[in-house]
N, C-alpha and C positions, 0 to 999 in steps of 0.2 A: 504494499500499499504506500502511495507517495506521501511525502511529509506535507503537512498543512500549514498555512499561515492564517491566523485569525485577525480580523479587523473588528474591533469593538467600538461602536459609535456612542459617545457620551454627548447628547444633544443640548447641553446646558452651557450658557455663557453668562458673564456678569452684564454684558451689554451686547446686543446684536450689532455687528458692524454693518454699515450700509452697503458695502460691496459683497457681502457673503451670501451665497446662494445655497449653502448647506442647510440641512434640516437642524436648526438650532432655535433655542428659546432662552430669553433672558427673563430674570425676575420670577422664576418658578422653582425657587429653592424648596418649597413644600413638597415638590415631586421627586426630590432626590431619593428618598428612601423607598417609595413605592416603585419608582423606576428601577432601582437597584434590585429590589425584590423580583420584579418581572424579568430583568436581565439575567440574574442568577439562575432563575428557572429555565429561561431559554438556553443558556449555556449548558445546563445539566441535560436538557432534552437533546440538544445538538450532539453532545458527547455520547449519550446513550444510543441515539440513532446511528451515529457513525462508527460505533464500536471502540470508542476511546482511542482514536488514532494519535500518532505522534505529531507534535506541533513544533515547527522550527522558528516561527516568529509570531509575536503578538504585538498588535498596534492598537493602542488606546488613542482614538482620535475624536474629532468632534466638529464643532463645539470646543469646549475647553475641559478636558478631563480633570485638570487641577482645580476646578471650582468644587469638585465633590470633596467631602471630608475624607481624610485618610482611611477612616474606618470603613467607608463604603468602597473605596478602591481596594482595600484589603479583602473585602468579601467577593469582589469581582475576580481578583487574581486567585483567590482560594478556590472559587468555582472553576476557573479555567484549569487549574492544576488537578483538581479532583476529576473533572470530566474528560480531560485530555492528557495524554502523555507528553507534557512539556519537556522537551529535551533539556539536559543540564546546560548546554551551551546556547540555548535559544536567545535570539535577539528580542528583547522586550522593549518597546518604544512607548513613550507617552508624549503626546503633544502638550505644550505648556505655553501659556501666555505670560510674558514677563511681568505683567501687572498683578499676577495671582500667585506668585511663588516667592519663596525665601529659602534659606538654607535648611530650615526645619522641614518644609515641605519636600525639598529635594532629598533630604536624608530619609524621610518616610517613603518616598518613591524607591530609593535604592534598597531599603528594607523589604520592599515588595518584590524585589527582583528586576526592577526596571534598570536596564543598562544602556539605554539610548534615549536622548531627548531630542524633540523636534520643536524648536521655539518659534512661534509665530511673531517674529520681529516686524516684518513687512517694510520697515524703513528705519533709518537712523536720523532722519530729518524731522524736526518737531512740526513743522507746518504740514508735512505729508502725513504724519501720524494723526494730527488733528483732522485733516481732510478725510482720512480713512476711518475715523471714529474710533480709534484704538484707545484703550484705557491706560496704556503705559507711555512712558517718556523714553527718550534715548538713554538717559541716565539709568532708568529702570532695566533697560536691556543689559547694560554693563554690570549692574549689580546682580541681575539674575544669572548671567554668565559666570561671574565670580562666585556666586553662591553654588551654582551647579558644580563647578570645579571643586569647591571646598567640600561638597557632599560626596565627591568621588567619581563624578561623571567625566569620562574622557571621550565619549562619543556623542557629540552635540551637533545638530544641524540647525541653521538659522534660515527660516523662510523669509524671502524678500520679494517684494512686488516691484516689477519694472513696467513702465509704460503709462505711468500716471500723467495727467495733463501738465503738470509742472515740470516734468522730466524732459531732457533733450531727446 
């Protein structure tokens, strides 16, 4: 049986960015726990249906997975490990918004087995960040990167947007 890759969509954000076409919702924190309950159930069913296959990568995307409390992310990762044979050297990625993270949050992600970060930076220019409706500043990006390194992450990608009206 081939190795699988899991994509787990966390549809919550602190604020919906005006350019975002993904299935995301802001201001629905009251749904974090019922969503996690349903997601864990879905993960369990998928693992049973597939016969607990081996998984080589897990990608927590969104939305902004880092808006969920660490306890809920822990339940999701525990369900993945229970329902699937997650390989010891699996790449486990979480998307992160520089405005929702700090060294404590990154340390919690590392404790869950996350070994790669994908940070939605989008730009280092303050005017562009405002235009994009981002909740973070360029300084927040640097602080998040430093915090991620301090928490032990050495595999970090930064998403950038090119082609904005103000760009050449």
